[in-house]
N, C-alpha and C positions, 0 to 999 in steps of 0.2 A: 728106409732108403730114399734119397733125394730125387726130386723128379729132374730128367734130363731137358737141356735145351729149353727151359723155360717152362716146361709141361708140369703141371701139377694135378692131383685128383684130391678133390675134397671129400673128405669121409662126410655120410650122411649126418646132418645136424651140426656139423662143424662152420666154423666162421670162415667168409671166403676172404682170400686176397684181393688187395688192389692192383688193378682193376681186374674185375670179374667180367664174365659176359654178361650178366646181369647190369652191371654198372655200363657196359655198353648200349645195351638197350636204352637205358634211363636217358642216358646222354645223348642217344640220337635222336630220342623223342622231344628232348629239350632243344636241340639244335634245330630240328625241323620246323617246329612250331615258333622258334623265334625267327627264323630265317624268312618266313612268308612277309609279316608285315616289313620287315627289312628291305626285302626284295621288290615288292609291288609300291610304286609311287602313290603319294597321296591325290584320290580324286578330288575334285574341288566341292563337289555339291555339301557334304554336311561338314566341312573343316573349315572353310575361310570366314563363314559368317558366326560360327562360333568363337573363333579367335577374337572376331573384331568387337563381339558384344562383350567377351573377357577384358577385352582394352578399354572398351568405355566402361565397365564397371570399376576396375582399378582405378581408373583416371578420375572418377567421379564419386568414388566410395559409395556407390548406390548400384541396385539392381535395375535396369531400365523397365519400365512397365507400359510404355506405348513405342509404336514403330516410330524410329527417326532415319530409316535407311533408305525407304521408297518414297516416290512421288503421289503412288495412286493408293498407299494406304498411311500415310503420313498423320501421325498423331493419334491414330487409333490404338484400342487397349491391345497391348500383347502379352501374354504370361509366359514369361522366361524361366522354366522350371531347371533347366540343368545348369543353373548359374556357376554351382561349384566346379563341375568338368570345365566350364569357358575358362575361369578365372585359373585353373591348373593349366589348360593347355597355353594361355597366353604368358602364364608365369614362366614356364618351361621352354616357350619360344624365346623370351626375353634373356635366359640363361643362355641357352644353346642352341638356338633357332630351331629349324624344322628337323635337324639332325638329332637332337635330344628328345624331341617329340617321338622319333620314329623309335629311339632306344627305349623310351618308358612304355610306348606301345607294345613294344616286342616283350618287355618285363612283365605287363598285366596278364598278357595272354600267357606267358610262360607260368604265373603265379596261378592262375585259373585253372589251368590243364595240370598243372602240378599237383594242386590239391585234388583234384578230381581223379588224377592216377593212385595218389595216395589212398582215397576211399575204395577204389576197384581193388588194389593189391589186398589191403586189409581186409575186405569183404570175400575175397577169392582166394587169396594165397597163391596165384598165378601171376607172376609178376610180368613175364614175357607175354602171354596172352593180354595182359592189361595194357600193355604199352602198345600191341599190335592193331587192338581194338580201338582204344583211343585215337591213334593215328589216323585209322580207317574212319572212325567217327568225324573227326575234327576234318579231314580232307574233303570229306562228302558233304556233310550236313553245317560246317561252322564257316568255311572260307569266305563265302559271302559276306559274311556279318564281322569281319577282320578289319574294317577300315577305321581309320582314326575319328573316331567321333564319341560323345559320351556313354553310348549303349556299351561300349567294350570295356568301359571302367566299372560297369557293373557285373561283369561276369565274375570277378573273383569274389564279390560279395554274395553271390547267387550261391556259387559251389560252397562258401563258407558257412552259409546258412544250411545247406544240404548236407555237409559234413557233420558241422555239429549236433543236427538235428537226427542224424544217423546213428552218430555215436552214442547219444542219449537214448535211443530204444534199442540198441543192440550193445548191451555189455560187454558181451565176448570179444569185441572190436579191440578193446582196452586203450582206446582212445579217449582223450580230454572231451569233456563234453559241456564246456561253459556256456549253458544258458545266458547267462549274464550278460555274454558279449553281444547277443543279438539286437539288443536295442541300442547298443554304440555304432554297431556295423549299420542300423537300420537311419540313425541319424545323418551318417554319411551319404547312404544310399538316396535317401529322399531330397536330398539336394543335388544329387548327381545324375540320375535319371530317372525317367517315369515308369521303368520296370520294377520301381520299389513294391508294387503291390504283389508281385510274385514271392517276395520274401514273406508277406503275410500269407499269401495262399500257401505256401511250405509249411508255416507252423499249424495253420488251421487243418490242413489236410493231415498231418503228423498228430495232432491231437484227437481228430474224428477217428482216424484208422486205429489208434491205439485203445480208445475208448471201445469200439467196436470188437477189437481181438479180444479184450478182457471181458466183454459182455458175451462173446461166443465161448470163451473158457470156461465161463462160470455156468453157461448151458451145458455144456459137455465135458465135465469132468476128466482130466487124464493129462498126458504129458503136454508139456508145451510144443508146438509147432515149431519145425527148425527155421530160424529166422537167420542165420548168417552162417558164414564159414569163418575158420581160423583168422589170426591174425597177423600170422608172418608168413614169411614164403614157403619156409618148411612147415606149412599148415597142418592142424591136424585134420582127420577125416571128417567128411561132414555130418556124419554120424556122431561123432565124438564133439563136434562144435554145436550141434543142437543140443546134445544132453548139458553142455557146458551153459548154454543159454535158459535151459529148463531149471537148472540148478540155483542160477543167480534170480535176486529178487527182481520184480517188474519195477522199473523207474515210477516213482510216484506223479500221477498224472496231475496232481495240485502244483508241482513246481512250472511244469510246461504251461499250465494255465495262467499262473500269477506272471510269467516272464514273458507270455503272449500279450497279455493285457499290457504290461510295461512298454512292450515293442510298439503295440498299436498305438499308446501315447506318445512314442518317440516319432511317430508320422507328423505330428504338430510342430516340432521344432524345424520348422522352414519358416521363410518369409512370409508366406502367404497363409500359414494355420491350416485350416481345415480346408480352405478352398483348394488346395492341393488335389483333393478326392475329385471335386468338379472339374478339373483341368483334365485329369484322365479318364473320366467319364465323356467330356466333349471332345477330346482328342480322337477315341474310338469310335465314336459316332458321327464323326464329321464327314460327309459325304464328298469331300476333296480329298480328305485322305484316305478314305476306304477305297474311294473309285480311282483315283489317278496314280497314286504311289503303287508301283509294281510290288514292293515287298509286304505292301498292305493286303495285297489281293491273295485268294486262296490259291495254293500251289495245283498244277494240273500237269498232266503227262504230256501236255503241248510243248512244254519248257523241258528244257536239259536240267535243271535245279528241280522241277516238280518230279520228273521222271526219275531222277537219283533218289528223291526222296520217299518215292511210293516202292522204289525197288528195294530201298533199305528197310522200310517197314516190312515188306513180304518176309526179308530176310529175318527180321527180328522175329516174326510170327512162327517161322520155321524154327529158330532156337527155343522159343519158349513152348513149341509143342513137342520137340524131341528131346527135350533136356530130361534127366535122369530123376529129377524131382520137382514138384510144384514150387512155383515162385512164391516169394513173401507178399501175400496179400496186399500190405501196405506198400511194397514198392509199385503195386498195380493202382492202388489209389493216388499214389503221386504221378505215374505217367498219364492216367486217363485223363484228368483235365487239360494237362499240357498238350496230349496227342489234338484234344478236340480244339484248344486254341490255334495250334499248328494246321491243322485241316482247314482253319478259316483264314489264316494270314502266314504267308512265308516268313515273314520276319519272327515268328515264334517260333520255327524249327530248332533253332539254336537252344532255347532254353530247354526243349523236348528233349535234345541229345545229352545235356547235363544229367537229367534223371533217368533217362532209357539205358546209357551206359553201363552203370554199376549192375543194374538189374540183367544185362546180357552177358556181362561176364561172370557173373556168379552161376547162371544158368549153363555157361557154355565150359567153366572150367572142370567140373567132373569129367568131361570127355577126354580131358589130358591126364587124369590120374590112371596110374598102371592098376592092372586088376590084383584085387585081395591076395596077397600072398607072394606077390611076384616081387622079384628082389630090386632094389634100387640102385642102379649102377650110375655115379654121377659122372658126367661127361668130363674129358680131359680138357683143361685149360692152358691155352697157350699165352701167357701172358705179355709175350712181345707182340702177338698179333693184336692183342686188344688195346695195348698202348698206341699201336699203328692206328687202329681204326678210330680210337678217340682223339687222336692228333689230325686224321684227315678231316673229321667232323668239325672239329675246332678251327681247321683252317678255312673250311666253307664258312662257318661263322664270321670269321675274321674278315674274309672277302667280301661279306654281305653287310659290313658296318656301312653306316651312311657317310663316312668320311674316306672310306676306301672305295666302294663300289662306282662313284663317278669316275675314276680314272681307270675301269676297267670297260674293254670293249664288249660288253653284255648285249644281247639281242634285245630288239624293240627298244622302248624305252625305261628297261629294268635299271639302268645305271643313273635314272633320274631321280630326284626326292620327292618332287610333286609331278604330277601327271601331265602327259602332252596337251590335255585337254584344258589344262589352266592358260587362260588368255594373257600371260605376263607381258609380251612384247607389244600386243594389240593396246591393251590398258596403258603401257607406258606412250605408246605414239598419240593415244587420245590425249592424255596428259600433257603432251608436250604443246599441244595446240593452244593458242590464244585465248585467255576465259570467252572472249566474245565468239567464239567460233564453236565452244564447245557445246554440245546438245543440252537444251533443259528437260527434254523427255526421250530417254533412251529406250530403246528397245532391244533385248538381247535373250540370249540363251539361259535357261535356267541355272545351270552351274557357273555361267560368267556371274550371275547375279550375286551368289555368294562371294566370289573372289573380289568383285566391284566394290561390296562393302567392306571388304578387308584394305584392298591396296588404292581404292579412291573413293574414300568416304563421303569426299565432296560431291560426287557424283549421284545423285538420287536412282534407284534401280526400278524397272517395271516391275518385277517379280524375284522372287529368290525361293530357297527351300524351305522357307518358314511356311510350309503349306497351309496351316490351319489358319493363318495371318489372312490370307487372301480368298474372297468368296469363289465360291464355285464358277459364278459367270465369267469371272475374270480369267480362270483357268481355262474354261472353255475357249474365249478370245485368244490367249496365247498360244493354244494348240491350231486353233484354226490360222491364225496369222502366221506362225511357225512354218506350217504347211503351204501358206501362200493363197488360202483360200478367204475371199471376202476382204482382201488386204487393203485395198484404197478406203472402206467404209472405216474399217477398225484404226487405221495409220491417222484418219482424220478425226474420228471420235477420241482417241486419246492423246492427240495432237504431237504424235512422234514426231521427233526431226534428227533422231540420229539411230543408228543399226549397228549392234555389235553381234555379228551372225557365226554360228555355229555352221561349216560347211555340210556336215554330216548330219545334224539333227535339224537343220533348217533351211534345207536345199531348196524347198519349195519358193519361200519368200526371197531368196538369194537371187534365182532365175529371174523372178519378176523384177527386181530393183537395179540389177547389175546395167542392164542397158537403158533404162528409165531417165532420160535427161533430167528429173527433177533429183536425182541422187548421185552423189559423187564420191566415188572410193579414195578414202584417204590413208588406207592400209589396207595390207593384204598378206597373207602366208599361208602355208598348206592347211591350217586348221579354220582361220578366221578371217571374215572380213568386215572392216570398220567404215561405214558410210554415213555421211551427214546430207540432209536436204538441202539443195541450192537456195 
């Protein structure tokens, strides 16, 4: 009998028509993840100086090794590790401006979380649960790390490592496990972002965990532990999946070890060779970085982000404690080091979320399974409604495109492509001055330094987001001067003859100089004031 009014019932195990409700769930996840980078304007800090460095690299055919943008550290050695990301950013800008960069950022995040969704679904067999928990995890633990910068370009590489290694150790997933691909991905990663060390960590933990599992099985002969759930949405029961894993031969550790050695050797395929390891070590031990940069600080319940993180961890503990079966020990081996890193620095939380989510989905999935022997009655599918929902989500995505949203009356500055914190008009006003009136030693906000490097490379900066370049003492002086403390001495010490001040972040200094006859206001808007010494 044919379904009426676009309603159909799928028989158990039969193929689903398009679009099913499952397709709506997946499409919703894609749209919501894609919209975030499209709707949020690009902040200046980690964007513009990366673009400027990519521009210099392409123009000169070489990677810069010394500072050439500041007057306080000009000529000092600078280790520019993410050169490939910088070249990609500037290349996209040349092709399509900031709009194309936003589109690429959206696609990168969709790819990363799409691969993660594939892993969760194949391991749990619960598509809608996987989508719901993916979105919840992304919104709570990922959004603060989705700004346009080299780090986000490493997200798909991290998840690809996790997916390949998980497919290798869990044959029941029936996913390809091309270990040979990992060295190739590492060559890209080591030139893209300093987080490449996490790829090596995933391989090492997988090898150690699998070696321990074999050793424990040798001590206690018997059925292999349950390690995964079935591969499809209509997945077998957990017991059936566990038996399937036990019946399959274990992957040979030798292949993982050999490809691990090749992947380690791939780290050397970068302009600085083995020096890349020293760069990561120095960066993570740099007092200016670990003390002054908020995302390098340990999360605490005093901040909203920290409180959300700890609440998420509490929920994860509840899921693990009340799950119907013990977790795969190797999942815990992967989670533990990244949890430790996250407790030490908030910027590591996003990496923890990638390895923690599959574990939580697998442990929570049995709660949705019907009791044994209960009849399975597939829900009715209203395909016309599914099409409507897909169309509505597609319309939202269309309205969020960078060529469309500037024409919309969106709240705040969501219709902008770059953040209002970017001093575009103020820098143009400064550049319009005759050369003889331009300041030689300009003091400015941190984010303004990033934009100045891009928009006014002829104007040397006092400081910028290359945190490790500047000594800790200079950062202390920057903080004091921005607050208006010890201002006259510091202005004289650095021979500062121009100020480009952020009203919100440098209010203390602005109050001191606004009525000072030694300083003349040359430009002012709601966000920025530009002054020169008379």
